[in-house]
CHARMM-style PDB file with segment names, atoms N, HN, CA, C and O in Angstrom:
ATOM      1  N   UNK     1       9.170   6.898   4.280  1.00  0.00      PROA
ATOM      2  CA  UNK     1       7.924   6.506   3.680  1.00  0.00      PROA
ATOM      3  C   UNK     1       8.173   6.294   2.183  1.00  0.00      PROA
ATOM      4  O   UNK     1       8.814   7.119   1.531  1.00  0.00      PROA
ATOM      5  N   UNK     2       7.675   5.215   1.663  1.00  0.00      PROA
ATOM      6  HN  UNK     2       7.154   4.546   2.192  1.00  0.00      PROA
ATOM      7  CA  UNK     2       7.886   4.972   0.238  1.00  0.00      PROA
ATOM      8  C   UNK     2       6.549   4.784  -0.480  1.00  0.00      PROA
ATOM      9  O   UNK     2       5.584   4.249   0.065  1.00  0.00      PROA
ATOM     10  N   UNK     3       6.544   5.251  -1.727  1.00  0.00      PROA
ATOM     11  HN  UNK     3       7.328   5.686  -2.169  1.00  0.00      PROA
ATOM     12  CA  UNK     3       5.348   5.134  -2.553  1.00  0.00      PROA
ATOM     13  C   UNK     3       5.315   3.751  -3.186  1.00  0.00      PROA
ATOM     14  O   UNK     3       6.316   3.289  -3.732  1.00  0.00      PROA
ATOM     15  N   UNK     4       4.171   3.097  -3.114  1.00  0.00      PROA
ATOM     16  HN  UNK     4       3.357   3.473  -2.671  1.00  0.00      PROA
ATOM     17  CA  UNK     4       3.965   1.786  -3.725  1.00  0.00      PROA
ATOM     18  C   UNK     4       3.084   1.980  -4.954  1.00  0.00      PROA
ATOM     19  O   UNK     4       2.033   2.615  -4.861  1.00  0.00      PROA
ATOM     20  N   UNK     5       3.484   1.457  -6.077  1.00  0.00      PROA
ATOM     21  HN  UNK     5       4.337   0.941  -6.152  1.00  0.00      PROA
ATOM     22  CA  UNK     5       2.695   1.580  -7.301  1.00  0.00      PROA
ATOM     23  C   UNK     5       1.464   0.693  -7.179  1.00  0.00      PROA
ATOM     24  O   UNK     5       1.591  -0.526  -7.062  1.00  0.00      PROA
ATOM     25  N   UNK     6       0.283   1.284  -7.202  1.00  0.00      PROA
ATOM     26  HN  UNK     6       0.180   2.274  -7.297  1.00  0.00      PROA
ATOM     27  CA  UNK     6      -0.960   0.560  -6.948  1.00  0.00      PROA
ATOM     28  C   UNK     6      -1.180  -0.600  -7.912  1.00  0.00      PROA
ATOM     29  O   UNK     6      -1.624  -1.670  -7.496  1.00  0.00      PROA
ATOM     30  N   UNK     7      -0.879  -0.405  -9.177  1.00  0.00      PROA
ATOM     31  HN  UNK     7      -0.518   0.464  -9.515  1.00  0.00      PROA
ATOM     32  CA  UNK     7      -1.156  -1.436 -10.178  1.00  0.00      PROA
ATOM     33  C   UNK     7      -0.280  -2.677 -10.016  1.00  0.00      PROA
ATOM     34  O   UNK     7      -0.673  -3.761 -10.445  1.00  0.00      PROA
ATOM     35  N   UNK     8       0.901  -2.539  -9.405  1.00  0.00      PROA
ATOM     36  HN  UNK     8       1.221  -1.658  -9.056  1.00  0.00      PROA
ATOM     37  CA  UNK     8       1.820  -3.674  -9.349  1.00  0.00      PROA
ATOM     38  C   UNK     8       2.208  -4.139  -7.949  1.00  0.00      PROA
ATOM     39  O   UNK     8       2.655  -5.276  -7.794  1.00  0.00      PROA
ATOM     40  N   UNK     9       2.053  -3.296  -6.919  1.00  0.00      PROA
ATOM     41  HN  UNK     9       1.691  -2.373  -7.045  1.00  0.00      PROA
ATOM     42  CA  UNK     9       2.607  -3.673  -5.622  1.00  0.00      PROA
ATOM     43  C   UNK     9       1.968  -4.922  -5.026  1.00  0.00      PROA
ATOM     44  O   UNK     9       2.616  -5.626  -4.252  1.00  0.00      PROA
ATOM     45  N   UNK    10       0.737  -5.210  -5.358  1.00  0.00      PROA
ATOM     46  HN  UNK    10       0.210  -4.638  -5.987  1.00  0.00      PROA
ATOM     47  CA  UNK    10       0.066  -6.376  -4.778  1.00  0.00      PROA
ATOM     48  C   UNK    10       0.717  -7.687  -5.212  1.00  0.00      PROA
ATOM     49  O   UNK    10       0.576  -8.703  -4.531  1.00  0.00      PROA
ATOM     50  N   UNK    11       1.429  -7.671  -6.344  1.00  0.00      PROA
ATOM     51  HN  UNK    11       1.543  -6.846  -6.897  1.00  0.00      PROA
ATOM     52  CA  UNK    11       2.084  -8.880  -6.845  1.00  0.00      PROA
ATOM     53  C   UNK    11       3.594  -8.859  -6.617  1.00  0.00      PROA
ATOM     54  O   UNK    11       4.275  -9.829  -6.950  1.00  0.00      PROA
ATOM     55  N   UNK    12       4.130  -7.771  -6.055  1.00  0.00      PROA
ATOM     56  HN  UNK    12       3.577  -6.983  -5.785  1.00  0.00      PROA
ATOM     57  CA  UNK    12       5.568  -7.654  -5.818  1.00  0.00      PROA
ATOM     58  C   UNK    12       5.930  -8.181  -4.437  1.00  0.00      PROA
ATOM     59  O   UNK    12       5.107  -8.177  -3.522  1.00  0.00      PROA
ATOM     60  N   UNK    13       7.176  -8.635  -4.298  1.00  0.00      PROA
ATOM     61  HN  UNK    13       7.844  -8.639  -5.041  1.00  0.00      PROA
ATOM     62  CA  UNK    13       7.687  -9.047  -3.001  1.00  0.00      PROA
ATOM     63  C   UNK    13       8.090  -7.781  -2.250  1.00  0.00      PROA
ATOM     64  O   UNK    13       8.839  -6.951  -2.765  1.00  0.00      PROA
ATOM     65  N   UNK    14       7.588  -7.647  -1.038  1.00  0.00      PROA
ATOM     66  HN  UNK    14       6.980  -8.321  -0.619  1.00  0.00      PROA
ATOM     67  CA  UNK    14       7.858  -6.504  -0.172  1.00  0.00      PROA
ATOM     68  C   UNK    14       8.651  -7.018   1.024  1.00  0.00      PROA
ATOM     69  O   UNK    14       8.396  -8.119   1.511  1.00  0.00      PROA
ATOM     70  N   UNK    15       9.615  -6.224   1.502  1.00  0.00      PROA
ATOM     71  HN  UNK    15       9.823  -5.329   1.107  1.00  0.00      PROA
ATOM     72  CA  UNK    15      10.409  -6.605   2.676  1.00  0.00      PROA
ATOM     73  C   UNK    15      10.282  -5.524   3.744  1.00  0.00      PROA
ATOM     74  O   UNK    15      10.328  -4.331   3.444  1.00  0.00      PROA
ATOM     75  N   UNK    16      10.123  -5.952   4.983  1.00  0.00      PROA
ATOM     76  HN  UNK    16      10.086  -6.921   5.227  1.00  0.00      PROA
ATOM     77  CA  UNK    16      10.074  -5.037   6.120  1.00  0.00      PROA
ATOM     78  C   UNK    16      11.505  -4.822   6.620  1.00  0.00      PROA
ATOM     79  O   UNK    16      12.222  -5.783   6.900  1.00  0.00      PROA
ATOM     80  N   UNK    17      11.908  -3.574   6.729  1.00  0.00      PROA
ATOM     81  HN  UNK    17      11.326  -2.793   6.501  1.00  0.00      PROA
ATOM     82  CA  UNK    17      13.262  -3.260   7.198  1.00  0.00      PROA
ATOM     83  C   UNK    17      13.432  -3.517   8.689  1.00  0.00      PROA
ATOM     84  O   UNK    17      14.551  -3.729   9.156  1.00  0.00      PROA
ATOM     85  N   UNK    18      12.329  -3.501   9.442  1.00  0.00      PROA
ATOM     86  HN  UNK    18      11.420  -3.329   9.063  1.00  0.00      PROA
ATOM     87  CA  UNK    18      12.417  -3.657  10.900  1.00  0.00      PROA
ATOM     88  C   UNK    18      12.536  -5.125  11.319  1.00  0.00      PROA
ATOM     89  O   UNK    18      13.434  -5.480  12.082  1.00  0.00      PROA
ATOM     90  N   UNK    19      11.633  -5.981  10.821  1.00  0.00      PROA
ATOM     91  HN  UNK    19      10.904  -5.693  10.201  1.00  0.00      PROA
ATOM     92  CA  UNK    19      11.625  -7.380  11.279  1.00  0.00      PROA
ATOM     93  C   UNK    19      12.058  -8.374  10.204  1.00  0.00      PROA
ATOM     94  O   UNK    19      12.127  -9.577  10.455  1.00  0.00      PROA
ATOM     95  N   UNK    20      12.352  -7.862   8.999  1.00  0.00      PROA
ATOM     96  HN  UNK    20      12.297  -6.884   8.795  1.00  0.00      PROA
ATOM     97  CA  UNK    20      12.806  -8.672   7.867  1.00  0.00      PROA
ATOM     98  C   UNK    20      11.747  -9.613   7.298  1.00  0.00      PROA
ATOM     99  O   UNK    20      12.084 -10.560   6.587  1.00  0.00      PROA
ATOM    100  N   UNK    21      10.457  -9.365   7.603  1.00  0.00      PROA
ATOM    101  HN  UNK    21      10.183  -8.596   8.180  1.00  0.00      PROA
ATOM    102  CA  UNK    21       9.374 -10.132   6.984  1.00  0.00      PROA
ATOM    103  C   UNK    21       9.420  -9.880   5.491  1.00  0.00      PROA
ATOM    104  O   UNK    21       9.724  -8.770   5.055  1.00  0.00      PROA
ATOM    105  N   UNK    22       9.119 -10.902   4.704  1.00  0.00      PROA
ATOM    106  HN  UNK    22       8.872 -11.804   5.058  1.00  0.00      PROA
ATOM    107  CA  UNK    22       9.011 -10.768   3.249  1.00  0.00      PROA
ATOM    108  C   UNK    22       7.730 -11.442   2.787  1.00  0.00      PROA
ATOM    109  O   UNK    22       7.364 -12.510   3.277  1.00  0.00      PROA
ATOM    110  N   UNK    23       7.057 -10.811   1.846  1.00  0.00      PROA
ATOM    111  HN  UNK    23       7.354  -9.943   1.448  1.00  0.00      PROA
ATOM    112  CA  UNK    23       5.831 -11.380   1.310  1.00  0.00      PROA
ATOM    113  C   UNK    23       5.279 -10.496   0.212  1.00  0.00      PROA
ATOM    114  O   UNK    23       5.859  -9.465  -0.129  1.00  0.00      PROA
ATOM    115  N   UNK    24       4.161 -10.909  -0.330  1.00  0.00      PROA
ATOM    116  HN  UNK    24       3.690 -11.747  -0.053  1.00  0.00      PROA
ATOM    117  CA  UNK    24       3.516 -10.142  -1.390  1.00  0.00      PROA
ATOM    118  C   UNK    24       2.884  -8.875  -0.824  1.00  0.00      PROA
ATOM    119  O   UNK    24       2.462  -8.832   0.331  1.00  0.00      PROA
ATOM    120  N   UNK    25       2.830  -7.850  -1.664  1.00  0.00      PROA
ATOM    121  HN  UNK    25       3.174  -7.885  -2.603  1.00  0.00      PROA
ATOM    122  CA  UNK    25       2.173  -6.624  -1.252  1.00  0.00      PROA
ATOM    123  C   UNK    25       0.722  -6.851  -0.865  1.00  0.00      PROA
ATOM    124  O   UNK    25       0.178  -6.115  -0.041  1.00  0.00      PROA
ATOM    125  N   UNK    26       0.091  -7.856  -1.448  1.00  0.00      PROA
ATOM    126  HN  UNK    26       0.533  -8.453  -2.117  1.00  0.00      PROA
ATOM    127  CA  UNK    26      -1.305  -8.163  -1.109  1.00  0.00      PROA
ATOM    128  C   UNK    26      -1.446  -8.687   0.320  1.00  0.00      PROA
ATOM    129  O   UNK    26      -2.557  -8.753   0.846  1.00  0.00      PROA
ATOM    130  N   UNK    27      -0.333  -9.058   0.953  1.00  0.00      PROA
ATOM    131  HN  UNK    27       0.569  -9.004   0.526  1.00  0.00      PROA
ATOM    132  CA  UNK    27      -0.360  -9.543   2.332  1.00  0.00      PROA
ATOM    133  C   UNK    27      -0.201  -8.420   3.354  1.00  0.00      PROA
ATOM    134  O   UNK    27      -0.375  -8.649   4.551  1.00  0.00      PROA
ATOM    135  N   UNK    28       0.126  -7.213   2.899  1.00  0.00      PROA
ATOM    136  HN  UNK    28       0.267  -7.027   1.926  1.00  0.00      PROA
ATOM    137  CA  UNK    28       0.285  -6.085   3.814  1.00  0.00      PROA
ATOM    138  C   UNK    28      -1.043  -5.758   4.478  1.00  0.00      PROA
ATOM    139  O   UNK    28      -2.111  -6.047   3.939  1.00  0.00      PROA
ATOM    140  N   UNK    29      -0.960  -5.159   5.641  1.00  0.00      PROA
ATOM    141  HN  UNK    29      -0.093  -4.924   6.079  1.00  0.00      PROA
ATOM    142  CA  UNK    29      -2.151  -4.727   6.371  1.00  0.00      PROA
ATOM    143  C   UNK    29      -2.409  -3.253   6.069  1.00  0.00      PROA
ATOM    144  O   UNK    29      -1.469  -2.466   5.953  1.00  0.00      PROA
ATOM    145  N   UNK    30      -3.673  -2.883   5.942  1.00  0.00      PROA
ATOM    146  HN  UNK    30      -4.437  -3.522   6.036  1.00  0.00      PROA
ATOM    147  CA  UNK    30      -4.011  -1.460   5.787  1.00  0.00      PROA
ATOM    148  C   UNK    30      -3.851  -0.808   7.150  1.00  0.00      PROA
ATOM    149  O   UNK    30      -4.481  -1.197   8.134  1.00  0.00      PROA
ATOM    150  N   UNK    31      -2.989   0.193   7.172  1.00  0.00      PROA
ATOM    151  HN  UNK    31      -2.477   0.509   6.373  1.00  0.00      PROA
ATOM    152  CA  UNK    31      -2.719   0.917   8.414  1.00  0.00      PROA
ATOM    153  C   UNK    31      -3.713   2.062   8.589  1.00  0.00      PROA
ATOM    154  O   UNK    31      -4.242   2.284   9.678  1.00  0.00      PROA
ATOM    155  N   UNK    32      -3.955   2.785   7.494  1.00  0.00      PROA
ATOM    156  HN  UNK    32      -3.524   2.605   6.609  1.00  0.00      PROA
ATOM    157  CA  UNK    32      -4.866   3.925   7.543  1.00  0.00      PROA
ATOM    158  C   UNK    32      -5.324   4.278   6.133  1.00  0.00      PROA
ATOM    159  O   UNK    32      -4.585   4.100   5.165  1.00  0.00      PROA
ATOM    160  N   UNK    33      -6.546   4.777   6.031  1.00  0.00      PROA
ATOM    161  HN  UNK    33      -7.147   4.921   6.817  1.00  0.00      PROA
ATOM    162  CA  UNK    33      -7.074   5.261   4.755  1.00  0.00      PROA
ATOM    163  C   UNK    33      -7.467   6.713   4.946  1.00  0.00      PROA
ATOM    164  O   UNK    33      -8.239   7.038   5.848  1.00  0.00      PROA
ATOM    165  N   UNK    34      -6.937   7.591   4.098  1.00  0.00      PROA
ATOM    166  HN  UNK    34      -6.310   7.327   3.365  1.00  0.00      PROA
ATOM    167  CA  UNK    34      -7.206   9.024   4.202  1.00  0.00      PROA
ATOM    168  C   UNK    34      -8.311   9.384   3.200  1.00  0.00      PROA
ATOM    169  O   UNK    34      -8.076   9.417   1.992  1.00  0.00      PROA
ATOM    170  N   UNK    35      -9.505   9.651   3.710  1.00  0.00      PROA
ATOM    171  HN  UNK    35      -9.695   9.624   4.691  1.00  0.00      PROA
ATOM    172  CA  UNK    35     -10.667   9.968   2.871  1.00  0.00      PROA
ATOM    173  C   UNK    35     -10.447  11.192   1.980  1.00  0.00      PROA
ATOM    174  O   UNK    35     -10.879  11.206   0.827  1.00  0.00      PROA
ATOM    175  N   UNK    36      -9.791  12.198   2.498  1.00  0.00      PROA
ATOM    176  HN  UNK    36      -9.440  12.188   3.435  1.00  0.00      PROA
ATOM    177  CA  UNK    36      -9.652  13.453   1.754  1.00  0.00      PROA
ATOM    178  C   UNK    36      -8.706  13.332   0.559  1.00  0.00      PROA
ATOM    179  O   UNK    36      -8.868  14.049  -0.428  1.00  0.00      PROA
ATOM    180  N   UNK    37      -7.727  12.439   0.635  1.00  0.00      PROA
ATOM    181  HN  UNK    37      -7.595  11.857   1.437  1.00  0.00      PROA
ATOM    182  CA  UNK    37      -6.751  12.321  -0.454  1.00  0.00      PROA
ATOM    183  C   UNK    37      -6.766  10.941  -1.114  1.00  0.00      PROA
ATOM    184  O   UNK    37      -6.047  10.715  -2.088  1.00  0.00      PROA
ATOM    185  N   UNK    38      -7.568  10.028  -0.600  1.00  0.00      PROA
ATOM    186  HN  UNK    38      -8.152  10.211   0.191  1.00  0.00      PROA
ATOM    187  CA  UNK    38      -7.650   8.657  -1.107  1.00  0.00      PROA
ATOM    188  C   UNK    38      -6.291   7.951  -1.062  1.00  0.00      PROA
ATOM    189  O   UNK    38      -5.987   7.139  -1.936  1.00  0.00      PROA
ATOM    190  N   UNK    39      -5.488   8.250  -0.068  1.00  0.00      PROA
ATOM    191  HN  UNK    39      -5.734   8.910   0.642  1.00  0.00      PROA
ATOM    192  CA  UNK    39      -4.191   7.591   0.106  1.00  0.00      PROA
ATOM    193  C   UNK    39      -4.360   6.483   1.134  1.00  0.00      PROA
ATOM    194  O   UNK    39      -4.995   6.669   2.172  1.00  0.00      PROA
ATOM    195  N   UNK    40      -3.777   5.322   0.826  1.00  0.00      PROA
ATOM    196  HN  UNK    40      -3.261   5.171  -0.017  1.00  0.00      PROA
ATOM    197  CA  UNK    40      -3.831   4.176   1.718  1.00  0.00      PROA
ATOM    198  C   UNK    40      -2.427   3.915   2.243  1.00  0.00      PROA
ATOM    199  O   UNK    40      -1.493   3.742   1.459  1.00  0.00      PROA
ATOM    200  N   UNK    41      -2.270   3.885   3.564  1.00  0.00      PROA
ATOM    201  HN  UNK    41      -3.028   4.025   4.200  1.00  0.00      PROA
ATOM    202  CA  UNK    41      -1.005   3.534   4.197  1.00  0.00      PROA
ATOM    203  C   UNK    41      -1.025   2.050   4.530  1.00  0.00      PROA
ATOM    204  O   UNK    41      -2.033   1.519   4.994  1.00  0.00      PROA
ATOM    205  N   UNK    42       0.108   1.385   4.287  1.00  0.00      PROA
ATOM    206  HN  UNK    42       0.928   1.817   3.910  1.00  0.00      PROA
ATOM    207  CA  UNK    42       0.226  -0.046   4.563  1.00  0.00      PROA
ATOM    208  C   UNK    42       1.318  -0.307   5.585  1.00  0.00      PROA
ATOM    209  O   UNK    42       2.314   0.414   5.648  1.00  0.00      PROA
ATOM    210  N   UNK    43       1.117  -1.357   6.392  1.00  0.00      PROA
ATOM    211  HN  UNK    43       0.308  -1.943   6.340  1.00  0.00      PROA
ATOM    212  CA  UNK    43       2.114  -1.730   7.384  1.00  0.00      PROA
ATOM    213  C   UNK    43       2.401  -3.232   7.305  1.00  0.00      PROA
ATOM    214  O   UNK    43       1.654  -3.997   6.695  1.00  0.00      PROA
ATOM    215  N   UNK    44       3.498  -3.623   7.936  1.00  0.00      PROA
ATOM    216  HN  UNK    44       4.105  -3.002   8.431  1.00  0.00      PROA
ATOM    217  CA  UNK    44       3.934  -5.015   7.971  1.00  0.00      PROA
ATOM    218  C   UNK    44       2.921  -5.852   8.757  1.00  0.00      PROA
ATOM    219  O   UNK    44       2.505  -5.449   9.843  1.00  0.00      PROA
ATOM    220  N   UNK    45       2.518  -7.010   8.224  1.00  0.00      PROA
ATOM    221  HN  UNK    45       2.856  -7.338   7.341  1.00  0.00      PROA
ATOM    222  CA  UNK    45       1.551  -7.847   8.943  1.00  0.00      PROA
ATOM    223  C   UNK    45       2.172  -8.541  10.164  1.00  0.00      PROA
ATOM    224  O   UNK    45       1.449  -9.052  11.020  1.00  0.00      PROA
ATOM    225  N   UNK    46       3.484  -8.560  10.245  1.00  0.00      PROA
ATOM    226  HN  UNK    46       4.072  -8.145   9.550  1.00  0.00      PROA
ATOM    227  CA  UNK    46       4.158  -9.240  11.362  1.00  0.00      PROA
ATOM    228  C   UNK    46       4.421  -8.299  12.539  1.00  0.00      PROA
ATOM    229  O   UNK    46       4.115  -8.638  13.682  1.00  0.00      PROA
ATOM    230  N   UNK    47       4.991  -7.107  12.263  1.00  0.00      PROA
ATOM    231  HN  UNK    47       5.240  -6.832  11.335  1.00  0.00      PROA
ATOM    232  CA  UNK    47       5.392  -6.224  13.358  1.00  0.00      PROA
ATOM    233  C   UNK    47       4.667  -4.881  13.382  1.00  0.00      PROA
ATOM    234  O   UNK    47       4.792  -4.138  14.356  1.00  0.00      PROA
ATOM    235  N   UNK    48       3.907  -4.551  12.324  1.00  0.00      PROA
ATOM    236  HN  UNK    48       3.805  -5.154  11.533  1.00  0.00      PROA
ATOM    237  CA  UNK    48       3.164  -3.299  12.283  1.00  0.00      PROA
ATOM    238  C   UNK    48       3.960  -2.099  11.799  1.00  0.00      PROA
ATOM    239  O   UNK    48       3.440  -0.983  11.790  1.00  0.00      PROA
ATOM    240  N   UNK    49       5.208  -2.301  11.398  1.00  0.00      PROA
ATOM    241  HN  UNK    49       5.631  -3.208  11.406  1.00  0.00      PROA
ATOM    242  CA  UNK    49       6.035  -1.203  10.873  1.00  0.00      PROA
ATOM    243  C   UNK    49       5.411  -0.637   9.594  1.00  0.00      PROA
ATOM    244  O   UNK    49       4.921  -1.385   8.747  1.00  0.00      PROA
ATOM    245  N   UNK    50       5.438   0.693   9.466  1.00  0.00      PROA
ATOM    246  HN  UNK    50       5.836   1.300  10.153  1.00  0.00      PROA
ATOM    247  CA  UNK    50       4.914   1.335   8.252  1.00  0.00      PROA
ATOM    248  C   UNK    50       5.785   0.928   7.068  1.00  0.00      PROA
ATOM    249  O   UNK    50       7.008   1.052   7.126  1.00  0.00      PROA
ATOM    250  N   UNK    51       5.155   0.439   5.987  1.00  0.00      PROA
ATOM    251  HN  UNK    51       4.162   0.338   5.941  1.00  0.00      PROA
ATOM    252  CA  UNK    51       5.888  -0.008   4.796  1.00  0.00      PROA
ATOM    253  C   UNK    51       5.835   1.039   3.698  1.00  0.00      PROA
ATOM    254  O   UNK    51       6.852   1.312   3.061  1.00  0.00      PROA
ATOM    255  N   UNK    52       4.687   1.623   3.468  1.00  0.00      PROA
ATOM    256  HN  UNK    52       3.861   1.401   3.986  1.00  0.00      PROA
ATOM    257  CA  UNK    52       4.558   2.601   2.399  1.00  0.00      PROA
ATOM    258  C   UNK    52       3.110   2.989   2.194  1.00  0.00      PROA
ATOM    259  O   UNK    52       2.234   2.647   2.989  1.00  0.00      PROA
ATOM    260  N   UNK    53       2.879   3.711   1.109  1.00  0.00      PROA
ATOM    261  HN  UNK    53       3.590   3.988   0.464  1.00  0.00      PROA
ATOM    262  CA  UNK    53       1.529   4.183   0.824  1.00  0.00      PROA
ATOM    263  C   UNK    53       1.284   4.136  -0.672  1.00  0.00      PROA
ATOM    264  O   UNK    53       2.223   4.085  -1.467  1.00  0.00      PROA
ATOM    265  N   UNK    54       0.018   4.154  -1.046  1.00  0.00      PROA
ATOM    266  HN  UNK    54      -0.745   4.195  -0.401  1.00  0.00      PROA
ATOM    267  CA  UNK    54      -0.365   4.191  -2.449  1.00  0.00      PROA
ATOM    268  C   UNK    54      -1.680   4.935  -2.586  1.00  0.00      PROA
ATOM    269  O   UNK    54      -2.374   5.204  -1.606  1.00  0.00      PROA
ATOM    270  N   UNK    55      -1.998   5.256  -3.816  1.00  0.00      PROA
ATOM    271  HN  UNK    55      -1.434   5.038  -4.612  1.00  0.00      PROA
ATOM    272  CA  UNK    55      -3.267   5.908  -4.115  1.00  0.00      PROA
ATOM    273  C   UNK    55      -3.936   5.131  -5.234  1.00  0.00      PROA
ATOM    274  O   UNK    55      -3.365   4.991  -6.315  1.00  0.00      PROA
ATOM    275  N   UNK    56      -5.149   4.620  -4.991  1.00  0.00      PROA
ATOM    276  HN  UNK    56      -5.613   4.734  -4.113  1.00  0.00      PROA
ATOM    277  CA  UNK    56      -5.849   3.885  -6.050  1.00  0.00      PROA
ATOM    278  C   UNK    56      -6.093   4.785  -7.251  1.00  0.00      PROA
ATOM    279  O   UNK    56      -6.185   6.004  -7.107  1.00  0.00      PROA
ATOM    280  N   UNK    57      -6.200   4.190  -8.440  1.00  0.00      PROA
ATOM    281  HN  UNK    57      -6.125   3.200  -8.558  1.00  0.00      PROA
ATOM    282  CA  UNK    57      -6.485   5.004  -9.629  1.00  0.00      PROA
ATOM    283  C   UNK    57      -7.828   5.697  -9.489  1.00  0.00      PROA
ATOM    284  O   UNK    57      -8.799   5.126  -8.992  1.00  0.00      PROA
ATOM    285  N   UNK    58      -7.856   6.908  -9.927  1.00  0.00      PROA
ATOM    286  HN  UNK    58      -7.067   7.372 -10.330  1.00  0.00      PROA
ATOM    287  CA  UNK    58      -9.088   7.688  -9.875  1.00  0.00      PROA
ATOM    288  C   UNK    58      -9.794   7.527 -11.232  1.00  0.00      PROA
ATOM    289  O   UNK    58      -9.181   7.728 -12.281  1.00  0.00      PROA
ATOM    290  N   UNK    59     -11.050   7.173 -11.204  1.00  0.00      PROA
ATOM    291  HN  UNK    59     -11.547   7.009 -10.352  1.00  0.00      PROA
ATOM    292  CA  UNK    59     -11.781   7.029 -12.461  1.00  0.00      PROA
ATOM    293  C   UNK    59     -12.259   8.410 -12.904  1.00  0.00      PROA
ATOM    294  O   UNK    59     -12.692   9.231 -12.095  1.00  0.00      PROA
ATOM    295  N   UNK    60     -12.170   8.635 -14.183  1.00  0.00      PROA
ATOM    296  HN  UNK    60     -11.819   7.968 -14.840  1.00  0.00      PROA
ATOM    297  CA  UNK    60     -12.612   9.927 -14.714  1.00  0.00      PROA
ATOM    298  C   UNK    60     -14.093   9.828 -15.076  1.00  0.00      PROA
ATOM    299  O   UNK    60     -14.579   8.761 -15.452  1.00  0.00      PROA
ATOM    300  N   UNK    61     -14.798  10.938 -14.959  1.00  0.00      PROA
ATOM    301  HN  UNK    61     -14.404  11.805 -14.654  1.00  0.00      PROA
ATOM    302  CA  UNK    61     -16.231  10.914 -15.298  1.00  0.00      PROA
ATOM    303  C   UNK    61     -16.448  10.588 -16.771  1.00  0.00      PROA
ATOM    304  O   UNK    61     -15.667  10.988 -17.634  1.00  0.00      PROA
ATOM    305  N   UNK    62     -17.514   9.862 -17.037  1.00  0.00      PROA
ATOM    306  HN  UNK    62     -18.149   9.537 -16.336  1.00  0.00      PROA
ATOM    307  CA  UNK    62     -17.853   9.512 -18.420  1.00  0.00      PROA
ATOM    308  C   UNK    62     -18.448  10.713 -19.123  1.00  0.00      PROA
ATOM    309  O   UNK    62     -19.267  11.440 -18.560  1.00  0.00      PROA
ATOM    310  N   UNK    63     -18.034  10.909 -20.341  1.00  0.00      PROA
ATOM    311  HN  UNK    63     -17.369  10.319 -20.799  1.00  0.00      PROA
ATOM    312  CA  UNK    63     -18.594  11.995 -21.145  1.00  0.00      PROA
ATOM    313  C   UNK    63     -19.844  11.514 -21.862  1.00  0.00      PROA
ATOM    314  O   UNK    63     -19.890  10.385 -22.348  1.00  0.00      PROA
ATOM    315  N   UNK    64     -20.848  12.363 -21.928  1.00  0.00      PROA
ATOM    316  HN  UNK    64     -20.810  13.281 -21.533  1.00  0.00      PROA
ATOM    317  CA  UNK    64     -22.073  11.954 -22.611  1.00  0.00      PROA
ATOM    318  C   UNK    64     -22.190  12.585 -23.970  1.00  0.00      PROA
ATOM    319  OT1 UNK    64     -23.166  12.345 -24.680  1.00  0.00      PROA
TER     320      UNK     64
END
């Protein structure tokens, strides 16, 4: 399992080790979203192999 940097992976070329598909991270399929940890797992759009995971940036509360 590999960590994908949320801010950049959507524009990076990703390669699937199983079927050799290559494409942008934005083309990956969401495999699963974990509500408790806000982690998103991504898989290959061609064969479904798990590619990696990322965590969206967490916004901090505004101070008044």
